[in-house]
VEXLUM-656243 format. One record per residue (C-alpha): residue in one letter; x, y, z negated. Coordinates in steps of 0.001 Angstrom, whole numbers, padded with zeros to 6 digits, always signed. Each point is the difference from the previous one (the first is absolute). Example, Ala and Ser with C-alpha at 12.3 -4.5 7.8 and 13.67 -1.06 7.14 Angstrom:
// residues 2
A+012300-004500-007800S+001370+003440+000660
// end
This chain:
// residues 518
M+020893-017249-016455N-001728-002849+001856M+000346-000510+003748K-003470+001359+000801K+000728+003309-001765K+003396+000219+001698I-001649-000369+003406E-002651+002593-000835K+002620+002445-001272T+002147-000535+003090M-002992+000497+002300K-000928+003256-001699K+003581+001263+000322I-000006-000921+003684Y-003360+001708+000413L+001104+003179-001753Y+003451+000079+001598S-001454-000470+003442S-002333+002905-000651I+002988+002267-000556L+001329-000944+003385L-003344+000084+001740F-001019+003336-001467A+003350+001798+000099T-001361+002558+002428T-002810+000980-002350L+002509+001135-002595G+001316+002666+002361G+002603+002292-001450C-000451-001360-003501T+001871-003209+000699N+002369-001055+002743L+000009-003754+000419D+002479-001331+002519E-000777-003682-000443T-000994-002063+002996L-003743-000287+000478F-000309-003744-000472D-003496-000089+001494K+001420+001330+003292V+003524-001410+000211S+000860-002483+002740M-000024-003641-000995D+003416-000197+001628D+001308+001921-003013Y-002366-000987-002774G-002663-002569-000813K+001826-003274+000388T-000571-001289-003502P-003209-000491-002017S+001018+002725-002484E+000633+002506+002795V-003315-000850+001625Q-001814+000515-003317T+001491+003496-000172I-001472+000726+003409V-003359-001374-001112G+000076+002471-002892G-000244+002744+002596A-003337-001416+001122Y-001391+000147-003538S+001166+003603-000291T-002307+001013+002846L-002907-000325-002438R+000995+003336-001521G-000706+001903+003199Y+001878+002912+001533G+000323+003749-000333S-000552+002419+002860G+003705+000841+000044T+001082-003563+000765P+000547-001545+003429E-002972-002277-000741G-002236+002958-000769N+001156+001704+003196G-001217+003315-001366V-003691-000987+000167N-001148-000428-003591C+000954-003609-000573Y+000167+000294-003752P+000754-002410-002847A-002774-002320-001104S-000869+002060-003099E-001066+003078+001977Y-001792+000147+003361V-000476-003761+000329F-001461-000176-003518F-002045+003184+000424L-001686-001347+003138T-001621-002993-001659E-000656+001564-003397C-001552+003254+001186S-002292-001666+002520S-001363-002202-002802D-002140+001021-002984E+003026+000186-002322A+002178+002983+000827C+000214+003298+001819V+002455+002812+000668P-001876+003257-000689T+001056+003217+001677R+001231+002207-002847G+000421+003539+001299T+002564-000300+002784D+001285-003332-001288W-000831-003330+001579Y-002069+001188+002947D+002628-001134+002519G-002155+000459+003067G-002992-001657-001636R+001490-003510+000080Y-001099-000866-003553Q-003449+001480+000456Q-000364-002227+003060L+000790-003033-002153L-002680+000821-002552Y-002614+000964+002586H+000811-002981+002260T+000576+002381+002903W+003596-000946+000771D+001216+000051+003568A+002937-001442+001903D+002163+003008-000925N-000263-000481-003770A+003513-000282-001437C-001064-002563-002603V-001414-002267+002701T+003225+000311+001997S+002049-000775-003094A-001915-003206-000751W+000423-001215+003584R+003714+000748+000044Y+000586-001393-003477A-001364-003371+001073F+001450-000145+003500T+003423+001213-001091G-000055-002850-002500V-001023-002447+002717S+002740+001262+002314K+002718-000309-002620V-001124-003477-001004N+000027-001070+003659A+003512+001382+000360I+001220-001891-003054I-001637-003228+001158Y+001862+000443+003275Q+003264+000469-001911V-000641-003085-002098E-000566-001969+003205Q+003461+001105+001171S+001646-000960-003296G+002049-003048-000803L-002707-001588-002149D-001341-003381+001005R-003623-000366+001151N-001321-001010-003405Q+001715+002943-001694K-001348+002395+002626D-003537-001271-000510I+000248+000556-003746V+001322+003545+000365E-002419+000877+002765A-002984-001228-002010E+000406+002906-002424L+000487+002441+002863R-003104-001232+001777G-001869+000334-003291L+000982+003655-000247R-001081+000513+003596A-003335-001661-000786Y-000426+002440-002895Y+000483+002941+002347Y-002458-001511+002463Y-002501-000453-002806L+000207+003772-000592L-000411+000592+003724V-003002-002286+000466D-001599+001583-003059Q+000669+003613+000940F+000103+000059+003813G-001561-003277+001105N+001005-000275+003654V+003779+000246+000060P+002831-001476+002084I+001558-003231-001215V+003755+000332+000445T+002390-002750-001091D+002783+000098+002613F+002721+002517-000810T+001419-000255+003536A-003303+000777+001762T+000120+003177+002112E-003556+000149+001346L-002318+002370-001850P-002542-002092-001944A-003767+000194+000332N-002642-000314-002699S-001076-003358-001292S-003516-000317-001370R-000594+000056-003740Q-000942-003679+000191E+003275-000806+001763V+002019+001891-002613F-001876-001831-002757N+000768-003327+001669F+003668+000940+000348I+000362+000822-003699E-001791-003176-001051K+002117-002158+002312E+003267+001606-001119L-000777-000471-003681K-001096-003600+000422E+003161-000837+001930I+002426+001550-002474L-001686-000949-003286P+001616-003473-000217V+003441+001575+000528L-000293+003020-002290P+001724+000053-003423T-002069-001647-002706G-000723+001059-003564V+000123+003467-001525Q+002831+001986+001576Y-000192+003737-000473G+000306+002268+003025R-000015-002782+002610F-002631-001115+002479T-000740-003370-001571Q-002750-002563+000433N-001914+001811-002733V+000212+003264+001934G-000977-001777+003208Y-003072-001602-001550T-001038+003296-001600L+000282+001765+003353L-001916-002812+001693A-002718+000318-002652R-000236+003746+000682L-000376-000736+003691Y-002807-002485-000629L-001694+002255-002571N-000460+002634+002699A-000499-002397+002911E-003648+000930+000478V+001028+003632+000517Y+002864-000882+002326T-001648-002768+002057G-003718-000126-000827K+000356-003390-001708A+000248-000414-003786R+002769-002241-001345W-000829-000100-003728E+000901-003678-000481D+003339+000469+001737C+000757+002972-002232I-000659-002105-003104A+002224-002789+001315A+002858+002452+000577C-000438+001520-003468D+000156-003456-001568K+003517-000410+001426V+001323+003057-001876T+001654-001293-003170G+002391+001051-002741Y-001563+003371-000863S-002166+001295-002828L-001641+003247-001053T+002232+002193-002116V-001335+000747-003469D+000586+003702+000598Y-001520+001237+003272K+002554+002841+000152A+002919-002446-000033N-000599-000567+003711F+000886+003637+000660A+002742+000542-002564V+003382+001394+000973K+001415-003512-000329N-003061-001775+001347E+002123-002664+001683T-000408-001960-003246S-003778-000287+000487K-001306-003557+000302E-002927+001290+002044I+001734+001642+002961I+000072-002245+003059F+001627+002426+002425A+001486+003445-000507I+002448+002417+001606P+003041+000359-002300Y+001243+003504-000737D+003099+001230-001790H+001023+003626+000519K+003557-000817-001076Q+000215-002232+003056G-001243+002768+002285T-003498-001346+000643V-002478+002527+001357G-003742+000299+000418N-001432-000300-003517Y-001053+003459-001153L-003778-000267-000314A+000139+001519-003502S+001371+003213+001450M-002863+000184+002488T-002791-000026-002601F+000920+001966-003129H-000308+003765-000436Y+003151+002079+000391N+000191+000636-003772Q-000473-003652-000934K+003793-000127-000310N-000357+001710-003392A-002321-002756-001212F+002348-002755+001088S+003346+001436-001109A+000874+002356-002851D+002428+002022+002111G-002217+000106+003080S+002498-001963+002063Y-002566-002512+001291P+000014-000030+003824W-002020+002524+001948C-003661-000895+000404G-002156+000916+002984N-003531+000163-001480G-001534-001975+002843I-001734-003387+000112C-002466-000720-002811A-003053-002098-000853Q-003331+000736+001626P-002679+001240-002405G-001919-002933-001410L+002867-002451-000250W+000967+000847-003586S-003578-000087-001286S-000809-003254+001808Y+002077-002053-002456E-001777-001721-002866A+000684+001212-003522G+002954-001921-001401D+001496-000882+003405V+003742+000306-000671R+000711+000355+003706R-001471+003494+000175D+002536+001760-002222K+002815-002119+001429T-000895+001064+003530I-001341+003561-000145L+001185+003113-001845I-002648+002514-001012G-000416+002811-002553Q+002191+002647-001604Q+003752-000461+000344Y+002415+000830-002818S+003627+001034-000223A+002479-002792-000686K+002156+002589-001764D-002336+001429-002625G-003459-001514+000575S-001570+003249+001137A-002734+000029+002630L+001478+000482+003449T-001304+002568+002416M+000158+000493+003730D+001790+002941+001564N-003247+002000-000014G-000213-000388-003784E-002926-002417+000018P+000288-003327-001894L+001679-002908+001799N-003059-002127-000540Y-000668-002645+002651T-003711-000285+000732E-001808-002831+001730E-002134+002479+001896I+001171+001728+003170V-002474+002795+000707D+001171+000905+003504Y+002217-002514+001782T+001232+002597+002483K+000729+002610-002693A+000847-002081-003040K+001460+001420-003182Q+003479-001179-000919N-001186-002033-002989E-002959-001667+001702G+000144-003714+000659A+001095-002789-002370R+003555-001090+000789I+001497-003316+001053N+001870-001360-003003K+000324-003687+000867Y+003772-000356+000015E+001899+000607-003228W+002025+003202-000225T+002887+000947-002301P+001507+003386-000904N+003165-001048+001847D-001664-000689+003347V+001613+001286+003155W-001800+000695+003280E+000310-003622+001144R-001592-002193-002653D+001224-003432-001062N-003379-001738-000386D-000312-002749+002589W-002932+000707+002330V-002603-002717-000506L-001438-001600+003147M-001609-003161-001398R-000774-001241-003497Y-001783-002964-001512A-003087+001981-001021E-000762+000370+003701V+000060-003771+000445L-002528-000356-002832M-002216+002707+001468M+000119-001560+003469Q-001113-003302-001482A-002753+001743-001946E-001324+001772+003090C+000113-003061+002228Y-001830-002219-002487Y-002580+002735-000503R-000607+000360+003748L-000335-003776+000290G-002693+000030-002685Y+002040-001392-002907T-000390+002890-002434P+000930-001895-003204T+003278-001099+001616A+000617+003529+001251L-000386+001321-003545T+002676-002343-001346Y+002530+001836+002158L-001363+003518-000312N-000331-000186-003785Q+003710-000751-000347V+000684+003396+001533R-002648+001726-002119T+001259-001560-003220R+003513+001327+000634A-001607+003435+000517G-001525-000172-003489L-003539-000541+001280S-002646-002551-000905E-000632-002899+002340L-002839+000266+002506S-002722-002640+000184T-001567+001271+003226L+001488+001502+003136D-001160+002041+002965E+001837+001552+002937T+000117+003488-001506T+001600-001291-003207L+002493-002068+001978D+000932+003038+002070Q+000533+002059-003156E+002308-002652-001437W+002156+000246+003120L+000013+003785-000343H+001028+000094-003643E+002609-002752+000124F+001781+001244+003130A-000460+003769-000012F+002828+001691+001920E+001582-003240+001187G-000737+000577+003673I-002743-002593+000567R-003164+002005-000759R-000766+001020+003614T+000042-003673+001006T-002316-000841-002905N-002355+002852+000921I-000277-001311+003546R-000588-003578-001151F-002789+001093-002358G-001497+002415+002530T+000413+003073-002221F+002517+001499+002422Y-002830+001056+002305K-002379+001311-002655A-000183+003587-001206G+002704+000822-002532W+001429+002944-001833N+000192+002860+002528R-000809-002400+002838P-003249-000889+001784A-000895-003516+001072A+001643-001183+003218S-002022-000121+003206D+001863-003115+001137K+002883-002209-001138H+002770+001073+002374T+001879+001585-002925G+000578-003488-001408I+003237+000077+001972Y+002208+002990+000698P+000788+001386+003443I+003232-000932+001704P+002191+003091-000412K+000029+002362+002958V+003794+000099+000116E+000083-003782+000378L-002566+000035+002801E+002070+002609+001813K+003126-002152-000267N-001687-003226+001034P-002626+000111+002787N-000781-003691-000624L-001678+000851-003311K-003747+000617-000064Q-001638+002186-002626N-002336-001592-002541S-003710+000441+000610G-001549+003199-001340Y+003117+002147+000279
// end
């Protein structure tokens, strides 16, 4: 094994091991872990050597998984793992997904209907979860930076370690500027004064400045699971791609320049390889959240949120596949929007009659009707159990447990190509844009395009990245977020382009001011 692979393997072990310690409370009565929480221990006892400090840094990476409502971080107020409320918020407010009310299931006070209708308020649990997911991550990163500052490392070593931590914090602030706009900028773990809002422009400037400062210090090359220069440039490109939305000023050239700095990756031959159980071997993934249920990681159970209750009999001969909740699914129109021959459709969405893994017979629902997933949802508020095509992006196996082992993909090389394509198109260089876009289409089994318009470009984003958590941002950038959609009228204004600051946070901090329109 070469040195690079040894480092990557060690980093993943640190990452996974730290997650056990960081998430011990989420395991409740199932597991009793008495180990010291290395992300909280005093530097007087731990953190004097580079290896010890790296273990602490692993705790910062683990924050990307999010938190359950039963954890101290969740504080009993719906601060769920990234694959549930945080994911639902962005997906179900876009034109990709929805959570239909099926009988008494999935109404939950109307929170999911609010997401589809764009009528959310400051009490919506999904909105609160997204805020707390990001700010809990920021808080923990700030705490670990403080600990590193107290360590025995020299200044150069501290700068190197802190560059990755600041990168993670910049990622959380990217989510915040995208979703909430005007948020407090907090970097000092020792500060006691309640923070006030910064403007969206100020938050944008902060993220840009942080990334530019740390990029020369970040790890170089392709290193899985770490915040490297490649990750930093990809995040910077995302920031510039959406700069016109965030600040009123387009930054297309800057986005291209950042994309050009991302090197060492290529499109996988098989699109599905990016979402396989062992997708850490993909040459396309730039940044992902590692999961391994044997190491106690939590927060990766999206598959159980989408499939019908009886899907277990299609996935395992003995019906032992984990419980499924029959919830989130594709909006009508997504399945049929794919071109004929687009391999991404069947590798992303499950539709049609389901069959027994035991004997091949057609499965039925508990009411005796066929378990046949339909694209159509006749009545969103009174949906049938089989209505709605299901999310099938991540590979499943008959031996799955509740917590899946697929690493959760945050960034991949196809996005870099699509960002370049869009920027060149918006700058008027359509032939150049097509050289990037057609690489993505060719991998999807489609013919190359010779012309391009905004609608086609938008559809390419939709089909390549369905259910990867970026569609709402794309909708806003293309303006479709405010147009009439399935079960939703056109918006009267654009205040819904950012979410409200949660009511519970306003009540705790009188220095916060609510976003306009709420």
